[in-house]
SERO-4910 file (N, C-alpha, C, O; in steps of 0.05 Angstrom, whole numbers):
BEGIN
 pado doro    nc1    nc2    nc3   cac1   cac2   cac3    cc1    cc2    cc3    oc1    oc2    oc3
  Met    A   -391   -607   -101   -386   -587    -83   -372   -605    -64   -382   -626    -56
  Asn    A   -345   -596    -57   -332   -607    -43   -337   -601    -15   -342   -577     -9
  Ser    A   -336   -621      6   -357   -592     40   -324   -598     42   -307   -608     28
  His    A   -326   -580     74   -314   -561     86   -292   -590     94   -269   -594     89
  Ser    A   -311   -605    109   -282   -629    125   -274   -649     94   -253   -662     97
  Ala    A   -283   -652     71   -274   -666     51   -247   -649     43   -227   -663     39
  Ala    A   -246   -629     42   -227   -610     24   -203   -612     33   -197   -602     55
  Leu    A   -183   -628     16   -149   -626     19   -140   -606     30   -152   -585     26
  Pro    A   -120   -605     46   -113   -569     53   -105   -560     37   -111   -536     39
  His    A    -87   -563     10    -82   -543     -8    -99   -546    -22    -87   -548    -44
  Ser    A   -123   -549    -26   -151   -536    -42   -165   -522    -32   -177   -504    -44
  Arg    A   -167   -530      6   -174   -517     11   -167   -474     17   -179   -452     19
  Val    A   -143   -486     18   -128   -450      9   -133   -443    -10   -138   -419    -12
  Lys    A   -133   -461    -35   -147   -444    -63   -162   -439    -65   -167   -425    -85
  Gly    A   -188   -446    -44   -214   -436    -38   -212   -412    -28   -220   -394    -42
  Ile    A   -200   -407      1   -193   -386      4   -187   -362     -8   -200   -342    -13
  Val    A   -160   -370    -12   -156   -347    -32   -175   -335    -60   -177   -312    -70
  Leu    A   -186   -359    -66   -196   -343    -92   -230   -327    -75   -237   -304    -81
  Val    A   -241   -341    -59   -261   -315    -44   -241   -294    -42   -240   -278    -60
  Leu    A   -226   -293    -24   -209   -267     -9   -206   -245    -40   -214   -222    -40
  Ile    A   -197   -256    -61   -200   -248    -87   -226   -234    -93   -233   -210    -94
  Ala    A   -235   -250    -95   -273   -242   -103   -283   -225    -85   -299   -208    -93
  Ala    A   -275   -225    -54   -286   -198    -43   -272   -182    -42   -283   -163    -30
  Thr    A   -246   -175    -50   -231   -148    -52   -237   -137    -78   -239   -113    -79
  Phe    A   -240   -153   -101   -247   -145   -116   -281   -124   -118   -286   -104   -131
  Trp    A   -293   -136   -101   -319   -130   -100   -317    -98    -84   -320    -77    -96
  Gly    A   -312   -100    -61   -299    -77    -46   -289    -53    -62   -303    -33    -62
  Val    A   -259    -53    -82   -252    -41    -96   -257    -25   -115   -247     -3   -124
  Ser    A   -280    -46   -122   -307    -33   -149   -313    -13   -142   -307      9   -152
  Gly    A   -331    -17   -112   -347      2   -101   -331     34   -104   -339     54   -116
  Thr    A   -302     29    -85   -290     54    -87   -279     67   -113   -271     91   -115
  Val    A   -281     49   -132   -275     59   -160   -300     68   -171   -298     90   -183
  Ala    A   -319     60   -171   -342     80   -165   -350    105   -157   -364    123   -168
  Gln    A   -337    102   -132   -336    129   -126   -320    159   -130   -325    183   -128
  Tyr    A   -305    145   -136   -278    153   -151   -297    176   -180   -297    201   -183
  Leu    A   -313    149   -197   -317    162   -224   -347    174   -211   -356    185   -231
  Phe    A   -361    177   -196   -381    191   -189   -368    218   -179   -369    238   -193
  His    A   -358    217   -157   -345    246   -146   -324    264   -157   -320    287   -150
  Gln    A   -309    247   -176   -284    263   -191   -290    252   -213   -268    243   -215
  Gln    A   -299    245   -230   -303    246   -258   -337    244   -271   -344    238   -294
  Gly    A   -351    249   -251   -372    270   -261   -388    255   -269   -407    268   -279
  Phe    A   -391    229   -269   -401    203   -278   -428    200   -266   -431    217   -249
  Ser    A   -454    183   -269   -468    190   -262   -479    157   -260   -469    138   -271
  Thr    A   -503    156   -240   -513    129   -222   -523    114   -252   -514     93   -261
  Asn    A   -538    129   -260   -554    121   -285   -541    108   -301   -550     88   -312
  Trp    A   -513    118   -307   -508    104   -339   -492     81   -325   -492     57   -332
  Leu    A   -476     93   -301   -460     66   -293   -469     50   -281   -453     36   -268
  Val    A   -498     43   -279   -513     27   -269   -523      3   -296   -524    -22   -297
  Val    A   -529     23   -317   -547      9   -341   -528     -7   -350   -530    -31   -351
  Thr    A   -502     12   -359   -474      3   -372   -460    -27   -364   -450    -45   -378
  Arg    A   -466    -24   -325   -453    -51   -322   -477    -78   -324   -469   -101   -328
  Leu    A   -496    -74   -322   -519    -96   -324   -512   -100   -352   -503   -121   -361
  Ile    A   -518    -78   -368   -525    -98   -399   -492   -116   -405   -490   -139   -415
  Phe    A   -469    -97   -396   -445   -117   -407   -441   -135   -392   -440   -158   -401
  Ser    A   -437   -131   -370   -441   -160   -348   -453   -175   -348   -441   -196   -348
  Gly    A   -485   -178   -348   -500   -197   -359   -495   -215   -385   -496   -240   -385
  Ile    A   -490   -199   -406   -480   -210   -421   -460   -232   -425   -462   -254   -435
  Gly    A   -440   -219   -415   -416   -237   -410   -418   -251   -396   -399   -266   -398
  Leu    A   -437   -257   -372   -446   -282   -357   -453   -296   -380   -440   -317   -381
  Leu    A   -471   -292   -399   -493   -318   -406   -475   -323   -431   -485   -341   -445
  Leu    A   -454   -315   -439   -440   -318   -466   -408   -339   -447   -394   -356   -457
  Phe    A   -405   -329   -418   -390   -352   -401   -401   -377   -393   -387   -398   -392
  Ser    A   -424   -375   -387   -443   -398   -384   -461   -417   -415   -474   -438   -418
  Gln    A   -454   -396   -431   -464   -415   -460   -434   -426   -463   -432   -449   -454
  Thr    A   -411   -416   -472   -381   -425   -477   -374   -447   -455   -377   -471   -461
  Val    A   -367   -441   -435   -349   -444   -415   -375   -463   -398   -364   -485   -398
  Gly    A   -395   -467   -387   -413   -473   -372   -432   -496   -394   -447   -513   -384
  Lys    A   -427   -492   -426   -442   -511   -440   -475   -508   -429   -489   -527   -435
  Gln    A   -486   -492   -417   -511   -487   -420   -523   -472   -435   -514   -450   -441
  Pro    A   -551   -483   -447   -560   -469   -474   -575   -448   -456   -591   -453   -438
  Ile    A   -563   -413   -466   -582   -396   -448   -606   -386   -453   -620   -370   -440
  Trp    A   -613   -402   -478   -637   -387   -487   -669   -413   -479   -692   -414   -488
  Ser    A   -653   -428   -461   -676   -451   -454   -686   -448   -441   -706   -463   -440
  Val    A   -683   -425   -419   -698   -409   -399   -730   -400   -401   -750   -402   -388
  Trp    A   -718   -386   -434   -755   -380   -444   -775   -396   -456   -797   -389   -464
  Lys    A   -764   -421   -455   -785   -437   -457   -810   -445   -433   -832   -455   -433
  Asn    A   -795   -435   -418   -816   -435   -389   -837   -411   -377   -829   -398   -358
  Lys    A   -860   -407   -387   -872   -382   -380   -870   -379   -351   -874   -355   -345
  Gln    A   -865   -392   -333   -878   -385   -308   -845   -375   -297   -843   -359   -278
  Asp    A   -821   -384   -309   -791   -379   -297   -788   -352   -308   -776   -333   -298
  Val    A   -805   -355   -338   -801   -326   -354   -809   -290   -341   -804   -266   -345
  Gly    A   -826   -309   -324   -838   -284   -302   -826   -284   -273   -825   -263   -260
  Arg    A   -818   -303   -266   -800   -294   -239   -770   -279   -245   -758   -264   -230
  Leu    A   -759   -288   -278   -740   -280   -281   -737   -251   -286   -718   -238   -277
  Ile    A   -753   -243   -300   -762   -213   -300   -763   -199   -281   -750   -178   -279
  Ile    A   -780   -211   -258   -789   -190   -239   -757   -199   -215   -748   -185   -197
  Phe    A   -746   -224   -224   -721   -207   -207   -695   -194   -217   -676   -187   -203
  Gly    A   -697   -190   -250   -681   -180   -271   -685   -151   -255   -666   -140   -244
  Ile    A   -714   -140   -254   -720   -119   -256   -714   -100   -218   -702    -81   -208
  Ile    A   -732   -119   -211   -737   -110   -185   -716   -117   -164   -712   -103   -144
  Gly    A   -700   -146   -169   -683   -150   -154   -653   -140   -154   -640   -126   -138
  Met    A   -646   -153   -182   -620   -140   -200   -614   -118   -203   -593   -107   -197
  Phe    A   -636   -108   -215   -630    -76   -219   -632    -55   -194   -622    -33   -193
  Gly    A   -652    -72   -166   -658    -54   -145   -634    -53   -138   -620    -34   -144
  Val    A   -621    -75   -121   -591    -82   -110   -573    -62   -121   -562    -43   -109
  Gln    A   -570    -70   -154   -551    -49   -169   -552    -24   -165   -529    -15   -164
  Tyr    A   -573     -4   -161   -585     19   -157   -585     38   -142   -582     62   -146
  Thr    A   -591     24   -121   -590     31    -97   -565     29    -85   -558     49    -74
  Tyr    A   -553     15    -85   -530      4    -77   -508     31    -88   -493     46    -75
  Phe    A   -512     31   -114   -489     52   -132   -494     87   -118   -477    105   -115
  Ala    A   -529     87   -111   -538    111   -105   -526    120    -79   -520    142    -70
  Ala    A   -523     96    -71   -510    103    -34   -485    106    -32   -474    107    -10
  Ile    A   -467    106    -62   -438    105    -55   -443    145    -78   -429    165    -71
  Glu    A   -456    145    -94   -453    177   -103   -458    185    -85   -438    196    -76
  His    A   -488    190    -63   -489    206    -47   -473    212    -16   -470    229      2
  Gly    A   -465    184    -24   -441    182      2   -410    162     -3   -393    170    -18
  Asn    A   -408    143      9   -390    141      2   -377    112      4   -382    101     25
  Ala    A   -361     99    -15   -366     64    -25   -362     50     18   -373     31     30
  Ala    A   -349     64     24   -354     53     52   -371     44     72   -375     23     84
  Thr    A   -383     73     70   -410     70     86   -431     55     75   -446     38     86
  Ala    A   -431     66     44   -456     48     23   -456      7     27   -474     -9     22
  Thr    A   -428      2     38   -419    -27     32   -428    -35     53   -444    -54     52
  Val    A   -421    -23     79   -422    -37    105   -457    -37    120   -466    -50    139
  Leu    A   -470    -15     98   -498     -4    110   -510    -32     92   -530    -39    104
  Gln    A   -505    -49     72   -511    -64     49   -518    -88     66   -539    -99     70
  Tyr    A   -489    -95     79   -483   -114     98   -504   -119    124   -504   -136    142
  Leu    A   -523    -98    117   -549   -100    145   -568   -123    126   -592   -123    132
  Ala    A   -561   -142    104   -582   -152     92   -585   -182    115   -604   -198    115
  Pro    A   -573   -183    122   -575   -206    137   -589   -208    159   -601   -229    165
  Val    A   -589   -186    175   -608   -191    194   -647   -188    177   -667   -202    182
  Ile    A   -644   -170    162   -662   -158    147   -674   -188    142   -698   -191    147
  Ile    A   -657   -212    131   -668   -231    128   -677   -250    135   -694   -265    126
  Ala    A   -655   -249    168   -674   -264    190   -694   -261    199   -712   -277    204
  Ser    A   -692   -228    202   -717   -222    212   -744   -226    205   -763   -227    220
  Tyr    A   -745   -231    173   -769   -234    159   -771   -264    155   -791   -272    144
  Leu    A   -751   -283    163   -757   -303    165   -764   -316    189   -777   -337    191
  Phe    A   -755   -299    213   -776   -298    236   -807   -303    236   -820   -324    237
  Leu    A   -815   -272    233   -834   -265    226   -861   -278    205   -886   -275    205
  Arg    A   -840   -295    187   -857   -306    169   -865   -342    180   -884   -356    175
  Ala    A   -844   -345    194   -843   -374    219   -865   -372    244   -875   -391    256
  Lys    A   -871   -343    248   -886   -338    281   -878   -343    299   -890   -354    317
  Ser    A   -846   -333    299   -825   -355    318   -809   -324    325   -803   -304    313
  Leu    A   -806   -336    359   -790   -316    372   -746   -320    359   -732   -340    357
  Pro    A   -740   -291    353   -715   -300    352   -710   -311    378   -724   -313    398
  Gly    A   -675   -322    369   -663   -334    399   -642   -308    404   -641   -286    394
  Lys    A   -623   -324    428   -607   -295    440   -597   -292    422   -596   -269    414
  Gln    A   -584   -312    406   -555   -300    382   -569   -290    356   -554   -288    336
  Glu    A   -593   -283    352   -610   -276    343   -604   -236    344   -595   -216    332
  Val    A   -619   -244    372   -634   -218    384   -602   -200    383   -600   -177    376
  Leu    A   -578   -220    395   -553   -197    396   -542   -189    365   -528   -170    359
  Ala    A   -551   -207    352   -542   -191    321   -560   -169    310   -552   -152    294
  Ile    A   -585   -171    321   -604   -148    317   -600   -126    326   -611   -106    315
  Ile    A   -580   -123    354   -581   -108    367   -549    -82    360   -546    -58    361
  Leu    A   -528   -109    353   -506   -100    341   -516    -89    318   -511    -65    316
  Ala    A   -528    -98    302   -534    -83    270   -548    -61    283   -545    -43    266
  Leu    A   -561    -52    300   -578    -27    306   -553    -10    308   -545      3    289
  Leu    A   -540    -11    335   -523    -10    346   -495      0    317   -491     21    305
  Gly    A   -487    -18    317   -470    -10    290   -469     14    261   -452     25    248
  Thr    A   -499     12    260   -511     26    240   -515     58    253   -505     77    242
  Phe    A   -530     60    277   -522     87    295   -494     97    292   -489    118    281
  Leu    A   -473     77    304   -446     92    306   -432    103    274   -415    120    267
  Leu    A   -449     82    262   -432     95    227   -445    112    215   -440    120    192
  Val    A   -465    119    229   -481    145    208   -480    170    228   -480    194    221
  Thr    A   -480    161    251   -472    191    276   -445    198    282   -437    221    284
  Lys    A   -433    178    284   -409    178    292   -416    180    334   -402    191    351
  Gly    A   -430    172    335   -439    163    359   -457    192    373   -468    191    395
  Ser    A   -455    214    357   -477    238    366   -505    238    349   -513    240    325
  Val    A   -517    234    377   -552    236    372   -553    267    360   -576    274    354
  His    A   -535    283    356   -541    314    348   -533    318    321   -536    340    311
  Ser    A   -517    293    304   -507    298    270   -510    280    266   -516    263    284
  Leu    A   -505    274    238   -496    254    225   -474    257    205   -471    276    189
  Ser    A   -459    232    210   -440    236    190   -440    236    165   -421    247    155
  Ile    A   -463    223    146   -468    219    130   -494    237    115   -505    253    130
  Thr    A   -502    235     96   -524    252     85   -550    239     79   -550    215     73
  Gly    A   -573    253     80   -600    238     94   -598    215     70   -601    191     74
  Met    A   -592    229     43   -605    216     30   -585    185     10   -590    170     -9
  Ala    A   -558    191     32   -537    173     31   -547    146     48   -552    124     37
  Phe    A   -549    151     75   -564    136     91   -590    121     78   -592     97     77
  Phe    A   -611    141     66   -639    124     55   -624    110     47   -615     95     64
  Trp    A   -609    105     12   -599     83     -2   -589     71      3   -584     50     -8
  Gly    A   -577     83     31   -560     51     36   -576     23     48   -573      0     42
  Ile    A   -596     39     70   -619     26     78   -636      1     60   -643    -22     62
  Leu    A   -638     24     43   -660     14     11   -643     -6      8   -652    -28     12
  Ser    A   -616     -4      0   -594    -23    -22   -599    -52      6   -607    -75      1
  Ala    A   -593    -40     31   -598    -74     53   -626    -82     48   -628   -106     52
  Phe    A   -648    -73     43   -676    -90     32   -672    -99      8   -675   -124      5
  Ala    A   -665    -84    -11   -654    -91    -39   -651   -121    -38   -667   -139    -44
  Leu    A   -621   -122    -28   -607   -147    -30   -625   -172    -10   -623   -196    -16
  Ala    A   -641   -163     12   -650   -181     20   -672   -194      0   -677   -217     -2
  Phe    A   -681   -174    -12   -700   -190    -33   -693   -208    -50   -707   -228    -55
  Tyr    A   -664   -201    -65   -647   -204    -90   -644   -229    -73   -649   -249    -87
  Thr    A   -636   -236    -42   -615   -259    -38   -643   -275    -37   -640   -299    -43
  Leu    A   -663   -268    -31   -686   -294    -18   -708   -307    -38   -720   -327    -32
  Tyr    A   -712   -285    -74   -727   -287    -83   -718   -318   -103   -731   -339   -102
  Pro    A   -699   -314   -116   -700   -331   -137   -680   -366   -132   -664   -379   -145
  Gly    A   -698   -371   -101   -686   -401   -100   -689   -412   -131   -669   -419   -145
  Gly    A   -717   -413   -140   -727   -436   -156   -711   -433   -173   -698   -454   -176
  Leu    A   -705   -413   -189   -691   -407   -204   -660   -421   -216   -652   -431   -237
  Leu    A   -648   -413   -185   -620   -417   -181   -620   -448   -178   -599   -459   -185
  Ser    A   -641   -467   -167   -630   -492   -164   -645   -503   -190   -645   -528   -193
  Lys    A   -655   -491   -205   -666   -497   -234   -652   -493   -259   -652   -509   -278
  Trp    A   -641   -472   -260   -614   -464   -279   -598   -453   -271   -591   -437   -288
  Gly    A   -583   -451   -246   -557   -443   -245   -550   -416   -238   -562   -397   -247
  Ser    A   -530   -411   -222   -529   -382   -216   -519   -363   -242   -527   -341   -249
  Leu    A   -498   -379   -252   -492   -364   -283   -512   -357   -296   -515   -332   -300
  Met    A   -529   -370   -306   -550   -364   -324   -575   -345   -315   -588   -330   -329
  Thr    A   -577   -351   -285   -600   -333   -270   -587   -306   -258   -599   -286   -251
  Val    A   -560   -310   -258   -545   -276   -255   -556   -261   -282   -574   -245   -286
  Gly    A   -534   -275   -303   -525   -270   -325   -558   -252   -335   -560   -228   -342
  Trp    A   -577   -273   -331   -601   -266   -352   -620   -243   -334   -637   -227   -341
  Gly    A   -610   -249   -306   -626   -225   -290   -611   -192   -291   -623   -170   -291
  Met    A   -579   -198   -291   -575   -159   -304   -585   -153   -328   -600   -134   -332
  Thr    A   -575   -175   -349   -586   -171   -377   -614   -158   -378   -616   -135   -386
  Ile    A   -633   -170   -372   -660   -155   -366   -667   -134   -346   -689   -124   -348
  Gly    A   -657   -127   -332   -650   -101   -315   -635    -80   -327   -643    -56   -327
  Gly    A   -612    -87   -338   -603    -67   -352   -621    -62   -388   -625    -39   -397
  Ile    A   -629    -84   -400   -650    -70   -412   -679    -56   -403   -691    -36   -412
  Gly    A   -683    -68   -388   -705    -47   -378   -706    -23   -367   -726     -9   -367
  Phe    A   -675    -15   -355   -667     10   -344   -663     24   -375   -669     48   -380
  Ser    A   -655     13   -386   -648     28   -415   -674     44   -433   -670     56   -454
  Phe    A   -692     43   -425   -716     48   -435   -726     78   -418   -744     94   -423
  Ile    A   -704     78   -395   -718    105   -379   -683    115   -382   -688    139   -385
  His    A   -665    113   -383   -637    118   -382   -622    103   -401   -610     82   -396
  Pro    A   -622    115   -429   -609     96   -443   -578     92   -433   -569    106   -414
  Pro    A   -562     69   -448   -531     70   -449   -514     98   -459   -493    107   -448
  Trp    A   -527    108   -483   -512    121   -502   -517    161   -479   -501    180   -478
  Lys    A   -541    158   -467   -546    188   -450   -521    183   -430   -524    168   -411
  Phe    A   -488    197   -436   -474    188   -416   -470    230   -405   -480    251   -414
  Gln    A   -449    222   -380   -453    250   -369   -428    238   -355   -428    216   -344
  Gly    A   -402    262   -356   -373    255   -336   -354    266   -368   -358    274   -391
  Asp    A   -330    259   -344   -312    262   -359   -287    236   -377   -277    219   -362
  Trp    A   -282    234   -394   -274    212   -400   -248    218   -403   -241    241   -410
  Ser    A   -231    199   -399   -202    196   -400   -195    172   -384   -207    159   -368
  Leu    A   -161    172   -400   -148    134   -399   -164    123   -366   -176    102   -362
  Thr    A   -159    143   -349   -165    127   -323   -194    131   -317   -197    126   -294
  Ser    A   -214    137   -327   -241    133   -325   -243    123   -340   -266    129   -346
  Phe    A   -234    107   -359   -242     86   -383   -236     56   -375   -246     35   -383
  Leu    A   -210     61   -353   -201     33   -337   -215     29   -318   -216      7   -308
  Ala    A   -234     55   -305   -243     48   -277   -270     37   -292   -277     17   -279
  Val    A   -280     39   -305   -311     31   -319   -301      0   -322   -312    -17   -308
  Val    A   -284     -6   -336   -279    -31   -350   -262    -45   -323   -259    -69   -326
  Phe    A   -255    -36   -306   -253    -54   -277   -283    -53   -266   -297    -72   -260
  Val    A   -287    -36   -264   -320    -41   -248   -331    -62   -259   -342    -76   -243
  Val    A   -333    -71   -291   -352    -83   -303   -335   -110   -313   -349   -125   -326
  Ile    A   -306   -121   -310   -296   -142   -317   -281   -146   -286   -282   -168   -276
  Cys    A   -270   -128   -276   -265   -153   -250   -285   -144   -225   -290   -158   -206
  Gly    A   -293   -120   -228   -316   -121   -207   -332   -137   -208   -337   -148   -187
  Thr    A   -344   -144   -230   -373   -164   -231   -362   -192   -238   -367   -210   -222
  Leu    A   -349   -198   -259   -341   -221   -291   -312   -232   -273   -309   -256   -274
  Met    A   -296   -220   -260   -271   -245   -254   -278   -247   -223   -272   -269   -212
  Ala    A   -289   -227   -205   -302   -234   -178   -325   -256   -182   -325   -276   -168
  Phe    A   -344   -251   -203   -363   -279   -192   -352   -300   -201   -360   -321   -190
  Phe    A   -330   -304   -225   -318   -329   -230   -295   -340   -210   -286   -363   -209
  Cys    A   -289   -325   -198   -259   -332   -168   -279   -339   -142   -272   -356   -126
  Tyr    A   -302   -325   -137   -329   -348   -121   -336   -367   -129   -337   -386   -114
  Met    A   -344   -369   -155   -355   -392   -161   -341   -416   -164   -353   -437   -167
  Glu    A   -316   -414   -162   -297   -424   -171   -282   -438   -131   -269   -457   -122
  Ser    A   -289   -424   -125   -283   -421    -96   -300   -432    -86   -293   -440    -64
  Leu    A   -326   -439    -94   -345   -459    -78   -334   -488    -81   -338   -506    -64
  Lys    A   -320   -489   -106   -306   -526   -108   -290   -531    -83   -285   -555    -77
  Tyr    A   -282   -518    -70   -256   -522    -46   -273   -518    -16   -271   -532      5
  Ile    A   -281   -507    -19   -294   -494     10   -323   -489     10   -336   -479     -8
  Ser    A   -336   -499     38   -366   -488     23   -384   -472     26   -389   -475     50
  Ala    A   -394   -462     21   -419   -437     17   -418   -415     39   -419   -390     37
  Ser    A   -415   -436     72   -424   -414     84   -392   -407    100   -389   -391    118
  Asp    A   -373   -420     90   -342   -406     93   -341   -392     74   -326   -373     78
  Ala    A   -350   -392     54   -342   -371     28   -355   -339     34   -346   -318     27
  Ser    A   -385   -345     54   -394   -324     59   -384   -312     83   -387   -288     87
  Leu    A   -376   -324     94   -355   -311    123   -336   -287    105   -337   -262    103
  Leu    A   -321   -307     95   -294   -299     85   -309   -273     57   -288   -261     53
  Ala    A   -327   -263     41   -333   -246     28   -344   -219     48   -351   -198     37
  Cys    A   -344   -223     76   -338   -199     95   -307   -183     89   -299   -160     92
  Val    A   -298   -200     84   -270   -168     74   -274   -154     50   -256   -142     39
  Glu    A   -302   -158     41   -310   -130     21   -313   -107     23   -305    -88     10
  Pro    A   -334   -109     52   -335    -74     61   -312    -63     83   -314    -42     95
  Leu    A   -291    -83     85   -265    -85     95   -248    -71     72   -248    -47     71
  Ser    A   -235    -83     56   -225    -72     29   -235    -48     19   -218    -34      7
  Ala    A   -267    -37     21   -283    -15     20   -264      5     31   -249     22     21
  Ala    A   -271     -4     58   -262     27     71   -234     29     67   -222     49     59
  Phe    A   -222      5     75   -194     24     67   -189     31     54   -178     52     59
  Leu    A   -191     24     19   -190     36     -4   -206     66      2   -193     87      6
  Ala    A   -222     66      2   -237     95      3   -217    119     23   -215    141     13
  Val    A   -203    111     52   -195    118     77   -163    125     54   -155    148     49
  Ala    A   -153    104     45   -131    112     37   -122    134      3   -107    151     -6
  Trp    A   -145    116     -5   -141    136    -33   -156    152    -37   -148    173    -47
  Leu    A   -182    149    -33   -202    183    -39   -203    200     -3   -212    223      0
  His    A   -196    186     14   -189    207     35   -219    213     59   -223    233     73
  Val    A   -234    191     59   -258    193     60   -247    191     89   -231    175     98
  Pro    A   -262    212    103   -269    209    129   -268    184    145   -270    167    128
  Phe    A   -267    173    169   -267    157    173   -262    134    202   -254    111    203
  Gly    A   -271    153    224   -261    148    249   -263    130    275   -274    109    270
  Ala    A   -258    132    290   -263    102    302   -296     94    311   -307     72    309
  Ala    A   -303    105    317   -332    111    315   -347     90    283   -364     72    280
  Glu    A   -331    102    270   -350     82    240   -339     59    243   -351     37    242
  Trp    A   -305     61    248   -303     31    245   -306      5    264   -299    -19    260
  Ile    A   -322     18    289   -326      0    305   -358     -1    295   -370    -22    301
  Gly    A   -371     19    282   -394      8    283   -397    -13    254   -417    -26    251
  Ser    A   -368    -13    232   -377    -32    211   -372    -55    222   -384    -74    213
  Ile    A   -352    -59    245   -345    -91    255   -372   -104    263   -385   -124    259
  Phe    A   -374    -75    279   -411    -87    295   -423   -105    269   -419   -129    264
  Ile    A   -440    -85    256   -451    -95    225   -439   -123    212   -452   -142    204
  Ile    A   -406   -121    213   -397   -148    201   -402   -165    220   -412   -183    207
  Ala    A   -402   -173    244   -403   -189    267   -427   -205    268   -428   -228    277
  Thr    A   -454   -189    254   -474   -193    261   -482   -229    233   -503   -242    230
  Ile    A   -456   -230    222   -460   -245    191   -459   -264    202   -475   -282    200
  Phe    A   -430   -265    223   -417   -292    232   -443   -294    262   -456   -315    260
  Ile    A   -449   -285    277   -470   -295    294   -485   -303    283   -486   -327    288
  Leu    A   -502   -296    264   -523   -307    247   -516   -332    235   -536   -347    237
  Ser    A   -495   -345    223   -480   -360    218   -482   -386    239   -492   -407    233
  Ile    A   -474   -381    256   -460   -398    282   -495   -402    290   -505   -424    292
  Ala    A   -510   -377    295   -542   -384    294   -551   -412    284   -562   -430    296
  Lys    A   -542   -408    254   -562   -421    237   -554   -451    235   -568   -470    229
  Asn    A   -526   -449    243   -507   -479    248   -516   -494    258   -518   -518    254
  Asn    A   -526   -475    282   -532   -490    307   -560   -500    311   -567   -520    323
  Lys    A   -578   -483    298   -608   -492    299   -616   -513    269   -635   -528    265
  Lys    A   -583   -502    245   -599   -522    229   -628   -511    216   -650   -521    218
  Gln    A   -623   -493    207   -651   -480    197   -654   -480    174   -633   -473    163
  Thr    A   -670   -485    161   -681   -500    131   -701   -478    124   -709   -482    101
  Glu    A   -711   -456    135   -729   -444    123   -727   -426     97   -745   -417     84
  Asn    A   -697   -422     93   -692   -407     77   -683   -416     53   -660   -422     49
  Lys    A   -700   -419     35   -689   -449      2   -680   -422    -17   -671   -430    -38
  Gly    A   -679   -399    -16   -664   -376    -28   -630   -369    -34   -615   -385    -23
  Phe    A   -619   -352    -46   -586   -352    -47   -579   -350    -16   -592   -337      0
  Asp    A   -556   -365     -8   -533   -362      9   -526   -331     10   -513   -326    -10
  Phe    A   -531   -308     27   -521   -291     31   -491   -289     18   -487   -272      1
  Gly    A   -469   -308     26   -441   -300      8   -456   -301    -18   -458   -279    -29
  Ala    A   -469   -323    -33   -482   -323    -64   -497   -296    -71   -491   -283    -90
  Gly    A   -514   -290    -56   -523   -263    -65   -494   -242    -64   -501   -222    -75
  Lys    A   -478   -241    -58   -464   -219    -50   -442   -219    -84   -430   -201    -96
  Lys    A   -445   -249    -87   -430   -254   -110   -430   -235   -134   -411   -228   -149
  Ser    A   -457   -227   -134   -456   -212   -169   -476   -181   -150   -485   -164   -165
  Ser    A   -479   -178   -130   -492   -149   -135   -483   -130   -122   -498   -112   -113
  Asn    A   -457   -131   -119   -431   -104   -114   -416   -106   -142   -398    -91   -147
***
C-alpha cells in the first residue's frame, strides 16, 4: 500500500474520491434502511439477515475470483474457526443488528452519529487495559463525545429527549458493538485479509441468525421502489462501498481514509433531513460535529504518541463493512 507521502498527486485524488464514494454509500444506505423500516413496513430482523447472507456470499465470491484467495482454507485451522465464529455472531451480527435497530426505532442520522462514539470507547478501553491515564487530547475527545451525545439526544434540554429511549439504547449499544468488532479480529485480518474475514463474518452471522429469523419470514410492502432500496443496501451500501474503500487504501493511508470516512454520518443526516424530513435542529448538528471531531482529535493524539497497543481493525477499516 502506498504511503501518504509516496502517493502521486493524481493517485491521491483518486484515493480521496474512492473513500468519499464509499462513505457516502454507507450514509445513504442507512437512510434507505430508514425508508424501508418507516414507510414500507420492513423489519430489522429480515433486512439484517438478508443483507448479511447476500453481502457475505458476495464478498467471498469476490475474494475467490478477483482476490484469488481460497476461501475454504480458513476452516482448516480450528483456532481461527472458533475466532471467526465469535467474530461473525457477536461482532458482525451484533454491529449490524444494533445499528439497524437504532434506525428503526429512531432515524439514520442519529443512529450513524451515535455509532461514531466507538473510537472514544476503544480509546477508553485501551487506556484501562494499559492502566494509564489519558492525555489532554483524549480527555478533550471524551468530553466532546459526552457533550455531543447530550446535544444529539436532548436538543440541549435536560427535560426531554429528541429520540426515543429505545433509539438511544440501540445507538449506544451499536457503538459498543462496533468497538468490539473493531478490536477483536486483528489476528484474523493479518492472516486472512479483510475480504475473507469480513465475508465469512457476514455469512456466519447471517446463517446463525437465520435459525432465529429465517430470511423467508418476511414482513413489509414489496414494490419496485422497495426492491431497489433493498438492492441498494446490499450492493451499493455494502459490496461497492467495501470495494471503493479497499481500493482507496492503495492510494492514501488508512488514517487518511478513516478521517475522510467521517462523511458517512453527515451524508446520512443531510439525506434524512432532505428526503425523509427528519427534524434535525441546531443542537443536533452541533452535537454531531462534536462527536465527529473526536475522531480527528484521537487520530492526532495517536500520531503524536505513536500508540501501538491496538492490533485490531483501524476504525475506518472497521467502518467499511459495519454499515
